[in-house]
C-alpha positions as a printed Julia matrix, in Angstrom:
270×3 Matrix{Float64}:
  19.88   -9.46   11.56
  21.06  -12.29    8.76
  22.33  -10.46    5.32
  20.94  -12.04    2.19
  23.61  -13.46   -0.1
  24.26  -11.46   -2.26
  23.25  -11.98   -6.44
  24.31  -10.73   -9.52
  21.93   -8.94  -12.14
  21.78  -12.02  -14.03
  20.54  -14.56  -11.24
  18.74  -14.59   -8.34
  19.59  -15.72   -4.72
  21.58  -19.21   -4.64
  21.18  -19.62   -1.02
  18.01  -17.7     0.16
  18.17  -16.5     3.97
  15.88  -17.68    6.64
  12.57  -15.59    6.78
  13.5   -12.75    9.3
  12.16   -9.21    9.66
  14.15   -6.08    8.35
  13.97   -3.65   10.96
  14.8    -0.94    9.06
  11.63   -1.91    6.71
   9.6    -2.27    9.95
  10.2     1.43   10.79
   8.96    2.6     7.64
   6.01    0.89    7.85
   5.63    2.05   11.23
   6.04    5.88   10.3
   3.49    5.53    7.48
   1.06    3.72   10.28
   1.62    6.77   12.95
   1.32    9.13   10.11
  -2.13    7.66    9.05
  -3.24    7.79   12.86
  -2.62   11.51   12.83
  -4.46   11.91    9.7
  -7.39    9.65   10.41
  -7.71   11.16   13.45
  -7.77   14.76   12.33
 -10.59   13.43    9.9
 -12.51   11.49   12.82
 -12.3    15.21   14.53
 -14.25   16.89   11.37
 -15.99   13.92   11.16
 -17.62   14.36   14.55
 -17.94   18.27   13.59
 -14.87   18.88   15.95
 -12.96   21.25   13.47
 -13.57   21.97    9.9
 -11.6    20.37    7.18
 -12.32   19.43    3.42
 -10.56   16.3     3.51
 -11.67   15.66    0.05
 -10.52   18.78   -2.44
  -8.03   20.59    0.49
  -4.62   20.04   -1.16
  -2.81   19.94    2.06
  -4.91   16.52    3.3
  -4.7    15.24   -0.5
  -1.3    15.67   -0.16
  -0.95   13.76    2.94
  -2.55   11.01    1.84
  -0.59   10.45   -1.28
   2.43   10.67    0.69
   1.19    8.01    3.41
  -0.44    5.72    0.76
   2.81    5.74   -1.22
   4.9     4.76    2.14
   2.54    1.76    2.4
   2.75    0.55   -1.03
   6.18    1.23   -1.56
   7.45   -0.73    1.81
   5.03   -3.49    0.25
   6.74   -3.29   -3.08
   9.75   -3.88   -0.74
   8.39   -6.79    1.14
   7.61   -8.66   -2.26
  10.86   -8.42   -3.21
  13.02   -9.27    0.19
  10.46  -12.61    0.39
  11.33  -13.68   -3.31
  14.92  -13.28   -2.61
  14.51  -14.82    0.9
  12.82  -18.02   -1.3
   8.89  -17.5    -0.04
   7.06  -20.2    -1.48
   4.07  -19.6    -3.12
   1.54  -21.3    -0.51
   3.44  -19.27    2.02
   2.44  -16.35   -0.09
  -1.07  -17.01   -0.18
  -1.17  -17.59    3.26
  -0.71  -14.57    4.2
  -2.54  -13.08    1.06
  -5.4   -14.21    2.55
  -4.7   -12.15    5.69
  -4.82   -9.3     4.05
  -8.16  -10.26    1.62
 -10.0   -11.19    4.8
  -8.94   -7.91    6.37
 -10.46   -5.93    3.19
 -13.56   -7.77    3.54
 -13.79   -6.53    7.21
 -13.18   -3.14    5.98
 -16.04   -3.43    3.42
 -18.15   -4.57    5.88
 -17.58   -2.27    8.67
 -17.7     0.99    6.3
 -20.96    0.01    4.93
 -22.15    0.69    8.6
 -20.56    3.46    9.29
 -20.82    5.05    5.53
 -23.4     3.18    3.93
 -23.22    5.69    0.79
 -19.76    5.72    0.51
 -18.7     2.63    1.44
 -15.01    1.28    0.71
 -14.89   -1.54   -1.76
 -11.7    -0.93   -3.13
  -9.53    0.51   -0.47
  -5.87    0.29    0.09
  -6.24   -3.47    1.48
  -8.1    -4.2    -1.56
  -5.95   -2.67   -3.71
  -2.83   -4.84   -1.67
  -5.35   -7.92   -2.16
  -4.48   -7.32   -6.39
  -1.26   -5.76   -6.8
   0.5    -8.25   -4.05
   0.15  -11.58   -6.58
   0.64   -9.8    -9.84
   4.05   -7.78   -8.27
   5.14  -11.7    -7.21
   4.41  -13.14  -10.37
   6.46  -10.44  -12.09
   9.33  -11.17   -9.69
   9.39  -14.85  -10.35
   9.19  -14.14  -14.12
  12.6   -12.94  -14.02
  11.58   -9.63  -12.91
  13.56   -9.65   -9.77
  16.69   -9.89  -12.07
  15.79   -6.43  -13.75
  14.94   -4.05  -11.01
  15.36   -1.52  -13.8
  12.42   -3.16  -15.95
  10.37   -3.23  -12.99
  10.97    0.66  -12.02
  10.27    1.48  -15.81
   6.72   -0.54  -15.54
   5.97    1.27  -12.63
   6.7     4.85  -13.92
   4.64    3.67  -17.14
   1.87    2.49  -14.65
   1.75    5.93  -13.01
   1.78    7.84  -16.07
  -1.23    5.86  -17.38
  -3.35    6.7   -15.08
  -3.86   10.06  -15.98
  -3.51    9.59  -19.74
  -6.13    7.05  -19.64
  -8.36    9.0   -17.81
  -7.89   12.3   -19.72
  -8.72    9.81  -22.8
 -11.96    8.42  -21.63
 -13.06   12.25  -20.67
 -12.62   13.27  -24.36
 -13.2    10.11  -26.28
 -17.16    9.45  -27.35
 -17.24    6.42  -25.94
 -19.82    6.34  -23.13
 -20.63    2.94  -22.66
 -17.42    2.32  -22.03
 -16.96    5.32  -19.67
 -19.68    4.01  -17.96
 -17.99    0.47  -17.29
 -15.26    1.65  -16.1
 -16.68    3.87  -13.99
 -18.82    1.25  -12.57
 -18.16   -0.23   -8.84
 -17.32   -3.56  -10.79
 -14.43   -1.69  -12.41
 -13.38    0.99  -10.78
 -10.63   -0.59   -9.77
  -8.79   -0.35  -12.99
  -8.18    3.2   -12.54
  -9.56    4.44  -15.68
 -12.33    6.3   -14.92
 -14.58    9.95  -15.95
 -15.71   10.5   -12.19
 -14.23    9.84   -9.06
 -16.35    7.06   -7.24
 -18.05    8.12   -3.88
 -16.01    6.54   -1.68
 -14.12    6.78    2.02
 -10.71    5.0    -0.02
 -10.0     4.72   -3.3
  -6.68    2.97   -4.33
  -7.2     1.33   -8.06
  -4.64   -0.49  -10.36
  -3.45    2.42  -11.75
  -1.62    4.2   -10.55
  -0.53    2.73   -7.45
   0.39   -0.69   -8.55
   3.2     1.32  -10.31
   4.22    2.96   -6.79
   4.62   -1.06   -5.37
   6.62   -1.82   -8.35
   8.78    1.19   -7.32
   9.51    0.06   -4.34
  10.17   -3.81   -5.38
  12.98   -2.3    -7.58
  14.39   -0.35   -4.99
  14.7    -3.12   -2.58
  16.44   -5.36   -5.04
  19.05   -2.47   -6.0
  19.59   -2.13   -2.42
  20.24   -5.51   -1.93
  22.7    -5.4    -4.54
  26.12   -4.41   -2.94
  27.46   -4.79    0.55
  27.27   -1.13    1.69
  23.69   -0.63   -0.12
  22.45   -3.7     1.02
  22.92   -2.59    5.17
  20.32    0.61    4.31
  17.53   -1.79    4.05
  19.05   -5.34    6.07
  21.18   -3.3     8.97
  19.3    -2.92   12.49
  17.14   -0.19   13.31
  18.89    2.2    15.12
  17.72    2.87   18.16
  15.38    5.9    17.84
  13.26    3.79   15.4
  12.78    0.87   17.39
   9.08    1.62   18.46
   8.31    2.55   15.1
   9.83   -0.9    13.55
   8.05   -2.76   16.75
   4.73   -1.13   15.61
   5.66   -1.8    11.63
   5.56   -5.68   12.7
   1.77   -5.62   13.38
   0.98   -3.48   10.32
  -2.22   -5.09    9.78
  -3.79   -5.75   13.02
  -2.84   -2.04   13.93
  -4.26   -1.06   10.29
  -7.71   -2.67   11.02
  -8.13   -1.51   14.71
  -6.79    2.23   14.98
 -10.16    3.67   13.51
 -12.34    1.82   15.48
 -10.52    2.52   18.98
  -9.99    6.58   17.59
 -13.96    6.3    16.84
 -14.55    5.26   19.82
 -12.89    7.03   21.97
 -14.1    10.54   20.14
 -17.66    8.94   20.99
 -17.03    8.05   24.82
 -15.19   11.81   25.14
 -18.76   13.31   23.33
 -21.01   10.98   25.44
 -18.8    12.22   28.96
 -19.11   15.92   28.24
């Protein structure tokens, strides 16, 4: 695995390394994918009436969803920091971004067919399609030189979500609340009522999680000892997860149709 040229707080990489996969980061994505699959399999069992669980209010399931989503967004933020450090151009960025935007549209169409009353209009892929360009723009605007500032901004965005929602609930501003609660604007994250949708990943607080991931990658890339935590090859016991993580978007799109199809076939054959 090629090591990135070390860079200081005051200067970006002088000689970007070739575009290569980081096995340990891929393994983190793979872990999130496996955990997500287990979560969605339980969700589908509940949807088919095989088990009885409250995925919308039970803190155990809510906590798992929060951790899984955080892993994905931290990995995405780290990936953006690495790509920017390696010299990824904006045209290359937009080509990869288009895959995510197309996948988000497919998720909306598929969820509307399966869940017409709670289809996904701003889920994890929609959120990432908005957060990734914002993150890359910040990194290009000297953000890569100041990872502590990215981390601080991320923490502020995370804190801004409940503060803004609380202010809207208390404020006598029904028109503003109605606008921010609408499907057109609830992607911001300042809402008074949680939307009826199967997946909801608004800009606030989740962009903050992605920025913290970017800051973490920048810190890890600074010193030789810390950098090996990120750039070293994945340990043998994690290579399966790393291989899975390299196909995260395709896997994300296919895993639910496969699970639902398998459960449908199982019920039909019983």
